[in-house]
PDB file as gemmi writes it, atoms N, CA and C in Angstrom:
CRYST1    1.000    1.000    1.000  90.00  90.00  90.00 P 1                      
ATOM      1  N   MET A   1     -82.055 -18.809 127.934  1.00  0.00           N  
ATOM      2  CA  MET A   1     -82.883 -19.413 128.957  1.00  0.00           C  
ATOM      3  C   MET A   1     -82.032 -19.596 130.204  1.00  0.00           C  
ATOM      4  N   ASN A   2     -82.577 -19.210 131.346  1.00  0.00           N  
ATOM      5  CA  ASN A   2     -81.914 -19.431 132.628  1.00  0.00           C  
ATOM      6  C   ASN A   2     -82.499 -20.676 133.272  1.00  0.00           C  
ATOM      7  N   ILE A   3     -81.615 -21.517 133.782  1.00  0.00           N  
ATOM      8  CA  ILE A   3     -82.000 -22.802 134.350  1.00  0.00           C  
ATOM      9  C   ILE A   3     -81.487 -22.888 135.782  1.00  0.00           C  
ATOM     10  N   PHE A   4     -82.376 -23.258 136.694  1.00  0.00           N  
ATOM     11  CA  PHE A   4     -81.990 -23.505 138.074  1.00  0.00           C  
ATOM     12  C   PHE A   4     -81.618 -24.971 138.211  1.00  0.00           C  
ATOM     13  N   VAL A   5     -80.501 -25.233 138.875  1.00  0.00           N  
ATOM     14  CA  VAL A   5     -80.071 -26.601 139.141  1.00  0.00           C  
ATOM     15  C   VAL A   5     -79.924 -26.736 140.653  1.00  0.00           C  
ATOM     16  N   GLY A   6     -80.723 -27.605 141.246  1.00  0.00           N  
ATOM     17  CA  GLY A   6     -80.695 -27.773 142.694  1.00  0.00           C  
ATOM     18  C   GLY A   6     -80.376 -29.187 143.114  1.00  0.00           C  
ATOM     19  N   ASN A   7     -80.218 -29.342 144.412  1.00  0.00           N  
ATOM     20  CA  ASN A   7     -79.900 -30.624 145.027  1.00  0.00           C  
ATOM     21  C   ASN A   7     -78.587 -31.188 144.488  1.00  0.00           C  
ATOM     22  N   LEU A   8     -77.612 -30.302 144.305  1.00  0.00           N  
ATOM     23  CA  LEU A   8     -76.304 -30.722 143.812  1.00  0.00           C  
ATOM     24  C   LEU A   8     -75.453 -31.276 144.943  1.00  0.00           C  
ATOM     25  N   ASN A   9     -74.620 -32.226 144.606  1.00  0.00           N  
ATOM     26  CA  ASN A   9     -73.594 -32.691 145.520  1.00  0.00           C  
ATOM     27  C   ASN A   9     -72.700 -31.492 145.831  1.00  0.00           C  
ATOM     28  N   LYS A  10     -72.296 -31.332 147.065  1.00  0.00           N  
ATOM     29  CA  LYS A  10     -71.482 -30.174 147.472  1.00  0.00           C  
ATOM     30  C   LYS A  10     -70.130 -30.136 146.754  1.00  0.00           C  
ATOM     31  N   LYS A  11     -69.701 -31.258 146.193  1.00  0.00           N  
ATOM     32  CA  LYS A  11     -68.424 -31.312 145.482  1.00  0.00           C  
ATOM     33  C   LYS A  11     -68.560 -31.029 143.985  1.00  0.00           C  
ATOM     34  N   THR A  12     -69.778 -30.794 143.521  1.00  0.00           N  
ATOM     35  CA  THR A  12     -69.995 -30.486 142.108  1.00  0.00           C  
ATOM     36  C   THR A  12     -69.373 -29.132 141.782  1.00  0.00           C  
ATOM     37  N   THR A  13     -68.601 -29.087 140.705  1.00  0.00           N  
ATOM     38  CA  THR A  13     -67.969 -27.838 140.277  1.00  0.00           C  
ATOM     39  C   THR A  13     -68.698 -27.260 139.066  1.00  0.00           C  
ATOM     40  N   ALA A  14     -68.388 -26.016 138.759  1.00  0.00           N  
ATOM     41  CA  ALA A  14     -68.949 -25.383 137.568  1.00  0.00           C  
ATOM     42  C   ALA A  14     -68.547 -26.169 136.325  1.00  0.00           C  
ATOM     43  N   ASN A  15     -67.336 -26.696 136.303  1.00  0.00           N  
ATOM     44  CA  ASN A  15     -66.885 -27.470 135.149  1.00  0.00           C  
ATOM     45  C   ASN A  15     -67.684 -28.763 134.997  1.00  0.00           C  
ATOM     46  N   HIS A  16     -68.012 -29.426 136.108  1.00  0.00           N  
ATOM     47  CA  HIS A  16     -68.862 -30.627 136.030  1.00  0.00           C  
ATOM     48  C   HIS A  16     -70.178 -30.292 135.330  1.00  0.00           C  
ATOM     49  N   LEU A  17     -70.817 -29.195 135.773  1.00  0.00           N  
ATOM     50  CA  LEU A  17     -72.106 -28.810 135.184  1.00  0.00           C  
ATOM     51  C   LEU A  17     -71.943 -28.380 133.733  1.00  0.00           C  
ATOM     52  N   PHE A  18     -70.876 -27.641 133.446  1.00  0.00           N  
ATOM     53  CA  PHE A  18     -70.630 -27.206 132.069  1.00  0.00           C  
ATOM     54  C   PHE A  18     -70.559 -28.415 131.146  1.00  0.00           C  
ATOM     55  N   GLN A  19     -69.771 -29.409 131.521  1.00  0.00           N  
ATOM     56  CA  GLN A  19     -69.608 -30.603 130.684  1.00  0.00           C  
ATOM     57  C   GLN A  19     -70.918 -31.380 130.545  1.00  0.00           C  
ATOM     58  N   LEU A  20     -71.690 -31.468 131.617  1.00  0.00           N  
ATOM     59  CA  LEU A  20     -72.957 -32.191 131.587  1.00  0.00           C  
ATOM     60  C   LEU A  20     -73.964 -31.518 130.656  1.00  0.00           C  
ATOM     61  N   PHE A  21     -74.090 -30.195 130.757  1.00  0.00           N  
ATOM     62  CA  PHE A  21     -75.080 -29.463 129.972  1.00  0.00           C  
ATOM     63  C   PHE A  21     -74.624 -29.232 128.532  1.00  0.00           C  
ATOM     64  N   LEU A  22     -73.326 -29.264 128.287  1.00  0.00           N  
ATOM     65  CA  LEU A  22     -72.780 -29.018 126.952  1.00  0.00           C  
ATOM     66  C   LEU A  22     -73.294 -30.016 125.917  1.00  0.00           C  
ATOM     67  N   GLN A  23     -73.644 -31.218 126.337  1.00  0.00           N  
ATOM     68  CA  GLN A  23     -74.133 -32.227 125.392  1.00  0.00           C  
ATOM     69  C   GLN A  23     -75.456 -31.821 124.740  1.00  0.00           C  
ATOM     70  N   PHE A  24     -76.139 -30.812 125.306  1.00  0.00           N  
ATOM     71  CA  PHE A  24     -77.425 -30.369 124.760  1.00  0.00           C  
ATOM     72  C   PHE A  24     -77.315 -29.089 123.940  1.00  0.00           C  
ATOM     73  N   GLY A  25     -76.148 -28.461 123.937  1.00  0.00           N  
ATOM     74  CA  GLY A  25     -75.950 -27.244 123.158  1.00  0.00           C  
ATOM     75  C   GLY A  25     -75.023 -26.280 123.873  1.00  0.00           C  
ATOM     76  N   LYS A  26     -74.904 -25.096 123.304  1.00  0.00           N  
ATOM     77  CA  LYS A  26     -73.984 -24.088 123.825  1.00  0.00           C  
ATOM     78  C   LYS A  26     -74.381 -23.644 125.234  1.00  0.00           C  
ATOM     79  N   VAL A  27     -73.411 -23.715 126.133  1.00  0.00           N  
ATOM     80  CA  VAL A  27     -73.589 -23.234 127.503  1.00  0.00           C  
ATOM     81  C   VAL A  27     -73.000 -21.829 127.566  1.00  0.00           C  
ATOM     82  N   ILE A  28     -73.826 -20.856 127.911  1.00  0.00           N  
ATOM     83  CA  ILE A  28     -73.383 -19.465 127.970  1.00  0.00           C  
ATOM     84  C   ILE A  28     -72.686 -19.177 129.290  1.00  0.00           C  
ATOM     85  N   SER A  29     -73.259 -19.647 130.388  1.00  0.00           N  
ATOM     86  CA  SER A  29     -72.627 -19.429 131.694  1.00  0.00           C  
ATOM     87  C   SER A  29     -73.084 -20.478 132.694  1.00  0.00           C  
ATOM     88  N   VAL A  30     -72.246 -20.685 133.703  1.00  0.00           N  
ATOM     89  CA  VAL A  30     -72.535 -21.602 134.807  1.00  0.00           C  
ATOM     90  C   VAL A  30     -72.136 -20.888 136.094  1.00  0.00           C  
ATOM     91  N   ARG A  31     -73.023 -20.949 137.087  1.00  0.00           N  
ATOM     92  CA  ARG A  31     -72.708 -20.323 138.375  1.00  0.00           C  
ATOM     93  C   ARG A  31     -73.230 -21.217 139.489  1.00  0.00           C  
ATOM     94  N   ILE A  32     -72.345 -21.606 140.383  1.00  0.00           N  
ATOM     95  CA  ILE A  32     -72.737 -22.358 141.571  1.00  0.00           C  
ATOM     96  C   ILE A  32     -72.791 -21.369 142.730  1.00  0.00           C  
ATOM     97  N   LEU A  33     -73.896 -21.385 143.468  1.00  0.00           N  
ATOM     98  CA  LEU A  33     -74.035 -20.483 144.605  1.00  0.00           C  
ATOM     99  C   LEU A  33     -73.192 -20.995 145.766  1.00  0.00           C  
ATOM    100  N   ARG A  34     -72.513 -20.046 146.432  1.00  0.00           N  
ATOM    101  CA  ARG A  34     -71.616 -20.395 147.533  1.00  0.00           C  
ATOM    102  C   ARG A  34     -71.909 -19.540 148.757  1.00  0.00           C  
ATOM    103  N   ASP A  35     -71.644 -20.097 149.918  1.00  0.00           N  
ATOM    104  CA  ASP A  35     -71.778 -19.369 151.172  1.00  0.00           C  
ATOM    105  C   ASP A  35     -70.736 -18.245 151.198  1.00  0.00           C  
ATOM    106  N   ASN A  36     -71.162 -17.037 151.510  1.00  0.00           N  
ATOM    107  CA  ASN A  36     -70.252 -15.886 151.522  1.00  0.00           C  
ATOM    108  C   ASN A  36     -69.158 -16.010 152.576  1.00  0.00           C  
ATOM    109  N   GLN A  37     -69.452 -16.647 153.682  1.00  0.00           N  
ATOM    110  CA  GLN A  37     -68.483 -16.774 154.771  1.00  0.00           C  
ATOM    111  C   GLN A  37     -67.473 -17.893 154.527  1.00  0.00           C  
ATOM    112  N   THR A  38     -67.967 -19.056 154.130  1.00  0.00           N  
ATOM    113  CA  THR A  38     -67.097 -20.235 154.027  1.00  0.00           C  
ATOM    114  C   THR A  38     -66.611 -20.523 152.610  1.00  0.00           C  
ATOM    115  N   GLY A  39     -67.353 -20.046 151.610  1.00  0.00           N  
ATOM    116  CA  GLY A  39     -67.015 -20.364 150.227  1.00  0.00           C  
ATOM    117  C   GLY A  39     -67.513 -21.731 149.789  1.00  0.00           C  
ATOM    118  N   TYR A  40     -68.154 -22.467 150.701  1.00  0.00           N  
ATOM    119  CA  TYR A  40     -68.668 -23.788 150.365  1.00  0.00           C  
ATOM    120  C   TYR A  40     -69.914 -23.684 149.489  1.00  0.00           C  
ATOM    121  N   SER A  41     -70.082 -24.679 148.644  1.00  0.00           N  
ATOM    122  CA  SER A  41     -71.252 -24.742 147.770  1.00  0.00           C  
ATOM    123  C   SER A  41     -72.533 -24.823 148.585  1.00  0.00           C  
ATOM    124  N   LEU A  42     -73.567 -24.136 148.100  1.00  0.00           N  
ATOM    125  CA  LEU A  42     -74.892 -24.219 148.709  1.00  0.00           C  
ATOM    126  C   LEU A  42     -75.727 -25.337 148.078  1.00  0.00           C  
ATOM    127  N   GLY A  43     -75.137 -26.060 147.129  1.00  0.00           N  
ATOM    128  CA  GLY A  43     -75.829 -27.193 146.516  1.00  0.00           C  
ATOM    129  C   GLY A  43     -76.797 -26.808 145.413  1.00  0.00           C  
ATOM    130  N   CYS A  44     -76.632 -25.599 144.873  1.00  0.00           N  
ATOM    131  CA  CYS A  44     -77.495 -25.178 143.771  1.00  0.00           C  
ATOM    132  C   CYS A  44     -76.762 -24.157 142.915  1.00  0.00           C  
ATOM    133  N   GLY A  45     -77.312 -23.919 141.739  1.00  0.00           N  
ATOM    134  CA  GLY A  45     -76.689 -22.963 140.845  1.00  0.00           C  
ATOM    135  C   GLY A  45     -77.569 -22.654 139.657  1.00  0.00           C  
ATOM    136  N   TYR A  46     -76.986 -21.933 138.716  1.00  0.00           N  
ATOM    137  CA  TYR A  46     -77.714 -21.495 137.530  1.00  0.00           C  
ATOM    138  C   TYR A  46     -76.884 -21.750 136.285  1.00  0.00           C  
ATOM    139  N   ILE A  47     -77.570 -22.148 135.231  1.00  0.00           N  
ATOM    140  CA  ILE A  47     -76.977 -22.364 133.915  1.00  0.00           C  
ATOM    141  C   ILE A  47     -77.712 -21.443 132.952  1.00  0.00           C  
ATOM    142  N   GLU A  48     -76.987 -20.827 132.037  1.00  0.00           N  
ATOM    143  CA  GLU A  48     -77.624 -20.054 130.972  1.00  0.00           C  
ATOM    144  C   GLU A  48     -77.295 -20.720 129.642  1.00  0.00           C  
ATOM    145  N   MET A  49     -78.352 -21.007 128.865  1.00  0.00           N  
ATOM    146  CA  MET A  49     -78.228 -21.639 127.551  1.00  0.00           C  
ATOM    147  C   MET A  49     -79.256 -21.007 126.625  1.00  0.00           C  
ATOM    148  N   ASP A  50     -79.146 -21.274 125.303  1.00  0.00           N  
ATOM    149  CA  ASP A  50     -80.218 -20.813 124.420  1.00  0.00           C  
ATOM    150  C   ASP A  50     -81.460 -21.658 124.695  1.00  0.00           C  
ATOM    151  N   SER A  51     -82.615 -21.172 124.266  1.00  0.00           N  
ATOM    152  CA  SER A  51     -83.899 -21.790 124.632  1.00  0.00           C  
ATOM    153  C   SER A  51     -84.029 -23.243 124.200  1.00  0.00           C  
ATOM    154  N   GLN A  52     -83.659 -23.551 122.962  1.00  0.00           N  
ATOM    155  CA  GLN A  52     -83.819 -24.916 122.465  1.00  0.00           C  
ATOM    156  C   GLN A  52     -82.928 -25.887 123.231  1.00  0.00           C  
ATOM    157  N   ALA A  53     -81.670 -25.516 123.431  1.00  0.00           N  
ATOM    158  CA  ALA A  53     -80.744 -26.374 124.169  1.00  0.00           C  
ATOM    159  C   ALA A  53     -81.172 -26.495 125.624  1.00  0.00           C  
ATOM    160  N   GLY A  54     -81.620 -25.388 126.204  1.00  0.00           N  
ATOM    161  CA  GLY A  54     -82.059 -25.396 127.595  1.00  0.00           C  
ATOM    162  C   GLY A  54     -83.255 -26.299 127.819  1.00  0.00           C  
ATOM    163  N   SER A  55     -84.207 -26.251 126.911  1.00  0.00           N  
ATOM    164  CA  SER A  55     -85.392 -27.112 127.024  1.00  0.00           C  
ATOM    165  C   SER A  55     -85.005 -28.583 126.966  1.00  0.00           C  
ATOM    166  N   ALA A  56     -84.095 -28.925 126.070  1.00  0.00           N  
ATOM    167  CA  ALA A  56     -83.637 -30.315 125.959  1.00  0.00           C  
ATOM    168  C   ALA A  56     -82.900 -30.738 127.226  1.00  0.00           C  
ATOM    169  N   ALA A  57     -82.087 -29.850 127.766  1.00  0.00           N  
ATOM    170  CA  ALA A  57     -81.348 -30.163 128.992  1.00  0.00           C  
ATOM    171  C   ALA A  57     -82.306 -30.404 130.154  1.00  0.00           C  
ATOM    172  N   ILE A  58     -83.300 -29.534 130.305  1.00  0.00           N  
ATOM    173  CA  ILE A  58     -84.273 -29.689 131.389  1.00  0.00           C  
ATOM    174  C   ILE A  58     -85.008 -31.019 131.254  1.00  0.00           C  
ATOM    175  N   GLN A  59     -85.462 -31.314 130.058  1.00  0.00           N  
ATOM    176  CA  GLN A  59     -86.223 -32.544 129.823  1.00  0.00           C  
ATOM    177  C   GLN A  59     -85.396 -33.789 130.148  1.00  0.00           C  
ATOM    178  N   ASN A  60     -84.111 -33.749 129.825  1.00  0.00           N  
ATOM    179  CA  ASN A  60     -83.270 -34.933 129.992  1.00  0.00           C  
ATOM    180  C   ASN A  60     -82.570 -35.039 131.343  1.00  0.00           C  
ATOM    181  N   LEU A  61     -82.346 -33.913 132.011  1.00  0.00           N  
ATOM    182  CA  LEU A  61     -81.542 -33.938 133.228  1.00  0.00           C  
ATOM    183  C   LEU A  61     -82.336 -33.808 134.526  1.00  0.00           C  
ATOM    184  N   HIS A  62     -83.593 -33.349 134.452  1.00  0.00           N  
ATOM    185  CA  HIS A  62     -84.381 -33.208 135.680  1.00  0.00           C  
ATOM    186  C   HIS A  62     -84.526 -34.566 136.357  1.00  0.00           C  
ATOM    187  N   GLU A  63     -84.182 -34.598 137.639  1.00  0.00           N  
ATOM    188  CA  GLU A  63     -84.224 -35.805 138.467  1.00  0.00           C  
ATOM    189  C   GLU A  63     -83.222 -36.872 138.034  1.00  0.00           C  
ATOM    190  N   MET A  64     -82.192 -36.463 137.292  1.00  0.00           N  
ATOM    191  CA  MET A  64     -81.123 -37.383 136.921  1.00  0.00           C  
ATOM    192  C   MET A  64     -80.208 -37.599 138.127  1.00  0.00           C  
ATOM    193  N   PHE A  65     -79.753 -38.832 138.304  1.00  0.00           N  
ATOM    194  CA  PHE A  65     -78.809 -39.162 139.369  1.00  0.00           C  
ATOM    195  C   PHE A  65     -77.430 -38.734 138.900  1.00  0.00           C  
ATOM    196  N   PHE A  66     -76.841 -37.758 139.579  1.00  0.00           N  
ATOM    197  CA  PHE A  66     -75.555 -37.184 139.176  1.00  0.00           C  
ATOM    198  C   PHE A  66     -74.720 -36.931 140.425  1.00  0.00           C  
ATOM    199  N   MET A  67     -73.553 -37.506 140.481  1.00  0.00           N  
ATOM    200  CA  MET A  67     -72.640 -37.356 141.615  1.00  0.00           C  
ATOM    201  C   MET A  67     -73.335 -37.701 142.938  1.00  0.00           C  
ATOM    202  N   ASN A  68     -74.020 -38.833 142.938  1.00  0.00           N  
ATOM    203  CA  ASN A  68     -74.652 -39.406 144.135  1.00  0.00           C  
ATOM    204  C   ASN A  68     -75.860 -38.648 144.665  1.00  0.00           C  
ATOM    205  N   THR A  69     -76.533 -37.892 143.820  1.00  0.00           N  
ATOM    206  CA  THR A  69     -77.757 -37.212 144.227  1.00  0.00           C  
ATOM    207  C   THR A  69     -78.649 -36.997 143.007  1.00  0.00           C  
ATOM    208  N   TYR A  70     -79.931 -36.840 143.246  1.00  0.00           N  
ATOM    209  CA  TYR A  70     -80.865 -36.577 142.155  1.00  0.00           C  
ATOM    210  C   TYR A  70     -81.009 -35.070 141.979  1.00  0.00           C  
ATOM    211  N   MET A  71     -80.601 -34.572 140.819  1.00  0.00           N  
ATOM    212  CA  MET A  71     -80.643 -33.132 140.548  1.00  0.00           C  
ATOM    213  C   MET A  71     -82.053 -32.649 140.271  1.00  0.00           C  
ATOM    214  N   GLU A  72     -82.289 -31.419 140.644  1.00  0.00           N  
ATOM    215  CA  GLU A  72     -83.513 -30.706 140.279  1.00  0.00           C  
ATOM    216  C   GLU A  72     -83.104 -29.724 139.180  1.00  0.00           C  
ATOM    217  N   VAL A  73     -83.738 -29.794 138.027  1.00  0.00           N  
ATOM    218  CA  VAL A  73     -83.389 -28.929 136.896  1.00  0.00           C  
ATOM    219  C   VAL A  73     -84.671 -28.316 136.352  1.00  0.00           C  
ATOM    220  N   ASN A  74     -84.804 -26.999 136.481  1.00  0.00           N  
ATOM    221  CA  ASN A  74     -86.023 -26.303 136.061  1.00  0.00           C  
ATOM    222  C   ASN A  74     -85.698 -24.954 135.441  1.00  0.00           C  
ATOM    223  N   GLU A  75     -86.573 -24.513 134.543  1.00  0.00           N  
ATOM    224  CA  GLU A  75     -86.427 -23.184 133.959  1.00  0.00           C  
ATOM    225  C   GLU A  75     -86.746 -22.129 135.014  1.00  0.00           C  
ATOM    226  N   VAL A  76     -85.947 -21.073 135.023  1.00  0.00           N  
ATOM    227  CA  VAL A  76     -86.224 -19.936 135.896  1.00  0.00           C  
ATOM    228  C   VAL A  76     -87.270 -19.084 135.191  1.00  0.00           C  
ATOM    229  N   PRO A  77     -88.395 -18.793 135.846  1.00  0.00           N  
ATOM    230  CA  PRO A  77     -89.430 -17.967 135.205  1.00  0.00           C  
ATOM    231  C   PRO A  77     -88.879 -16.585 134.841  1.00  0.00           C  
ATOM    232  N   ILE A  78     -89.362 -16.024 133.752  1.00  0.00           N  
ATOM    233  CA  ILE A  78     -88.940 -14.679 133.347  1.00  0.00           C  
ATOM    234  C   ILE A  78     -89.261 -13.718 134.480  1.00  0.00           C  
ATOM    235  N   GLY A  79     -88.274 -12.924 134.849  1.00  0.00           N  
ATOM    236  CA  GLY A  79     -88.433 -12.000 135.961  1.00  0.00           C  
ATOM    237  C   GLY A  79     -88.155 -12.653 137.304  1.00  0.00           C  
ATOM    238  N   GLY A  80     -87.808 -13.947 137.273  1.00  0.00           N  
ATOM    239  CA  GLY A  80     -87.570 -14.684 138.518  1.00  0.00           C  
ATOM    240  C   GLY A  80     -86.128 -14.785 138.879  1.00  0.00           C  
TER     241      GLY A  80                                                      
END                                                                             
């Protein structure tokens, strides 16, 4: 399952997200989107997990206050 994570604090790292999502099951990959010119975080990214773990993560983490902001956590539609 691919999961979109938005409204991230610009200082959030891939490791922060990995550790947060790991409590729900195996994390396959974490990617934070960055500006090509500056390398700065765009405040969003993607997590890949198995379906059961991903569903639990979405249910528990959507709109959670994390690193001084409320995260948006949603499943990426198939083909999206």
